N, C-alpha and C positions, 0 to 999 in steps of 0.2 A: 682460807684459800679455797676458791671455787674449783671444782673438778667437773669436767664434761662426762656425764654418765651415759648420755645417748648422743651420738653424733652421726651425721650422715654425710658422706662424701660421694662425689660422682664416680669414684673408683669402684664402687660396689658393682659386682658382676650382674646382679639382677637388673639394676637400673640401666647399666650400659646396654644390656640385651634389649630392654624395652626401647631405649632411645635409638638404637640402630634400626629399628623397624619403623620409626616415626619420621615425619618430615620435619624440616627446620621450623615451620610455623608452630607445630605442636610443642617443640622444645621450649617455646616461650612460656608455656604453662608450667614447666617443671619447677621454677622457684616458688611459685604459688603453692603447688602441691607439697613441696618440701616444708614450707612454712606452716601449712595446715597440719601436716603430720607432727611437726615439732610442737605446735601449740596444743594439739590434743594430748600428746604424750606428757607435756609439761603440766597440763591441767590434771591428768590422771595421777601423776606423781604428787602434786600438791594435795589432792584430795586424800590419797593414801596416807601421806605423812601426817596431815592435820587430823584425820580420823583416828588413826591407829596410835600415834604418839600422844594424842590429847593436847595438841598445841593449837593456839589460836591461828586462824587462817591468815591474818595479816602478817604474822611473824613468818609463816611458811612462805608466803609470797615473796618476801625479801630474800629468802635463802634458795629458792628454786626459780631460775630465770632461763630465758632462751636467747639464742643468737640466731637471727634469721638469715636466710639465703637471699641473694640479690641476683639480678640477671647476669652480672659479671662474675659473681662468686657463688657457686651453688652449695658451698659448705654451710651447714647449720648444726646447732647443738643444743641440747638441754643441759644446763649447768647447775650443779647443786653445790652449795657452800659446805665446807667442812667445819665451819664455826658452830659451836654448841649453842642451843637455845637457853636463855636465862630461865630460871624456874618461875619467874613472874609471868611468863606467857603460857604456862600449863593451865588448862581449864580447871583441873581438879585439885590444885594445890590448896591444902588446908593446914592451919596451925592446930596442933593438939597439945595436950598438957606436957607430954614427954618429948616434944619435938614437932616435926612437920611431916606430912605424907603427901604424895601425889601419885597419880596413875600414869604409867608410860608403857606403851606397847602391851597393854593387858595386865601388867603386874603392878602391884602397889609397892612403892619405894618409900622407905622411911629415912628421914634426915633428922638426927637427934638434936643438932645444934643450929638448925635453920629457922629463920623467923622473918616476918614481914617488917619492913621499915616504912611505916605509913607516911612519914614526912618526905620520903624520896619516892618519886613516881617515874615509871619508864615512859617511853614515847607513846604507848598505847593507853596510858592513864591508870594502869594497875600499880599498886605498891611494889617496890622492888623487894627481892628476897635475898637476904644475906645469911652467911653462915659463920659461926664463930670458929676461928682457927687455933686459938691458943687455949690455955687453961682458964683464963679469966674472961671477963666480958669483952675485952679487946685483945687482939685485933680481930677484925671481921673482913670478909671478902664476899663479893657477889657470887651467888650459887648458880651453877649451870647443870643442865640435864644432858641429854644426848644430842647428836647432830642429825640433820636430815640425810647427809651423805652416809653416815653409819647405818641408818635405818634402810636406806635404799640398797646399799651394798649387801647387808646381811640378810634382809628379809625378802626384798623384791628380786634382787640380782641384777647386775649390770648387763649381762647378756640378754636377759628378758626385756629390759628397757630398750636396748638397741634393736632387738627383733620387733618389738612393738612399734618403735619409731619407723622402721622400714616398712612394715605392713600397713601402717596408717598412711604413710606417704604414697605407697603404691595404690592403695584403695582410692585415695583422693585423686591421684593421677588418672586412674581408670575413669573415675567419675567426670573429671574435667574433659578428657579426650573422648570418652565414649567408645574406646577401642577394646578389642578382645586381647587383653594383656595377661600373660601368665607369668 
């Protein structure tokens, strides 16, 4: 289930204050400025999650998306999925004699009953990782790590993402308009 971690609405006081000083011609630049701010924030979140969780960038790109503003609707958002990453997309996943290990957010995590299934491949071409759930060899289930939303919420902070989105949008608006906007 995706959750909007950074959203921008025209109800924001700073944006309303800026727009009240501008002409209607300048207001046409607002959706573009909002979309640039959303894109920069989305890219920043993607880089943070991929680098710090140790997950492949392709997998992160599917979990962090953006909803852009249009001329008729100035609402935009950065949306992060709450679905967990499968262990097969972690860069540092390794099989060891007593189980498997991988790095996530700087710490090494050990899974005693996880293993690669080389005959089954995910959509990125890596072998899938399964974990034994019973006492014997079967049953097995796909193994998952943490989600991008959990990382953003705990480490980065939702309020920091929203503040960054607003600041990047205002900076882009200043650049487009060339006005003295505070």
